[in-house]
Residue, then its C-alpha position, 0 to 999 in steps of 0.5 A: m745280216s748273217t750271224r755266227p752259228t751257235r753250238r746248238s744250231v751247228l748241232a741241229t744241222s750237222a746231220v743233214v750236212a753229214v749225210a750230204a757229205g757221206m758222213s754219219p749223223s752227229p753224235a747222239r745224246a747218251a742218256g739212260r745209263k751211268r757214265p765215267n768221269i774223264l780226267w785229262l792231265v797234259s804235260e807240255d813239250n816232253n817226250p816220255f822221259l819217264g821210268s815207266y818208259g825205261d828211262q834210267q835218269a827219270v825220277t817220276p814215281t807218280l807216273d810210273a805207278l799210274a803206268a803199273e796201275g793202268i795201260r802205257y802206250e809204248n809208241s804214241f805220237s803227236t800229229s805235229p812236232v809243235c803245239a798249236p797244229t797238234r791241239f787242232s788235231i786233238i780238239t777236232g779229231k782231224s788233221a790240221e792239213t784238212c783245214g788250212p792253214a791250221h797246219h802252220m804253227r800260229a794260224l787260223g785254220k779255215r774250219p767249216d761250220w759243221l766241224v765243231g770241237f768235241p767237248e761240244f758233243l759231250r756237253e750235248a750228252g750231259y757232261y760238264t766240261s772244263n779246261n784249265n787252262k790252255t787252248d791254242y787250237n790254231t782256229e777260231l772256236d767259241l770257248t763258251e761252247l766248248w767249256d762250261a768252265n775255262g781258265p786258271t781256276a776251272s775244274w770239275t767242281g762247278r758241275s751239278a750233283d751226279q753230273p759226269f764230267f770231262s775236265v782238262f789240266n795243262l801243266f806248264t812246268t815242262h814247257e820249253s819256256t822253263l828251260w830258262s827259268t831260275e828254279p833251284s837245282g834238283v835231283h839231277d846232276p849234269a855230270d851224271v845225265t846221258v847225252p844223245s849221240y846226235l848231240p854235242d856232249t858240252e857243259n851247256i847241253r848237260a846243264d840243260r838236260a839235267h834242268y829239264f829232267d828236274n822239270i819232268t820230276r816237278m811235273d810228276s809231283q803235280v800229277a800226284a797232287m791232282l790224283d790226291q785231289l781226285e781221291s780225296s774228293g771221292l771221285a777216284d773210283d768213278t774217273i778214268v784218267f789219261y796222262y799224255s804229253d802234247n808233243g816232243g821236246v824241247l831239247p835241241r833237235s826235238k820240238r818243231y822237228a820231225y824226229d822221234s825226239g819231236l814227235r814221240t809222246a807219252l800216253i798212260t791210261r788208268f781205268p778204275k775197277k768199276w770201269q775195268h770193263l771198258a779198258p782195252a787191256p788189263p792193268g799193267s798192259v803195255v800197247d805196242s801198236p802206234v797211236t796219235s793225238l788224232d785218237y783221243a777225241p774218239t776215244v773220250l766220245d766212245l767212253a762217254g757212249v756218244d757216237v763218234p763222227a765219221y769224219m774224225e780220222g782217229t781210232s778209239l783206243l777202246k777198239a780191239l786190237p790190232r790197231p792201224p799199224y802206222a802213225f803219220g805226222g809232219r812239219n810245216r810252217m814254223d815261225d817264218r821258215y817253210d820246211f814241209v816234212r811228212t812222216v810215217r812211223d810203225s811200232g819199230r823202235q828208231r835206231e839210234l846212231p852209234d857213239r862213233l860212226p865206222p870209217c867210210g867203206h867200212q863193212r859191218 
């Protein structure tokens, strides 16, 4: 009778498999040096509707301050305009299309045994890993191998004294389901919101946009609470903070659609003074080169002093500029609808449609 491989058995044999496949050996234990804590704050289903990204409607003082203290990535993209395929790419460092049917929404990707979730490498290197609490990886992974703690109460607090941690907190406040919530009205007046030219300017559209921007403001306050907890725990000076959104959305023509409105995300990183030597740019910098969610896993391993497996398709954000010039993405099956789309994006801004198109044949 065959048995399911464990994390230790996979890591013990992955070097042999990797060599046979022409890849580098498995990541080695990072020992004998001080290593930073790493904190991920992840919001759901939102484009960079933040003041630091130039959005005049946003009320996001916490994330704007984080951008001023850290590095803001102007052209950050998910690999898919929906969560599950994107989260496959985040946890494995490989595009979901390489392990079909992981590229389809709600599927179980066929993952070879040597392809493990990157937190396993961190645990092998001595890190405490926690996830609070979304997974949705679109493949079968043993969560007990990925995470020391996983669930609604998971945090860095369970680690041993002086043990470095990698902790993820998923904030659901901006998830598409909250668009239909009955939260009280907030700071955004539907009469004052800006409606993109590709949407009809209707009462319902304005109400949804105002409500969604209110949710963004609520999410910003949650980030503030997490950063305050980090500070009050005496850990801020030892912790590198990432804030990102998992994919675009959720207003019309965004989530599930392969446009900027479905793929463009926010990404901000902050390095404390103690770890500023690891940062790819000084505080307050804006990186224009495109990045994708495939870059997150190699970046974290790089920060932890763990060798990045050669099979990972992204590029660590710590690598010197210039970065790869293009971000690739795509849409596949969404629910029961097959609609295959592939995208390539550079650092140029997408041209917005004019408010009124000229008549046919009119030359400008």
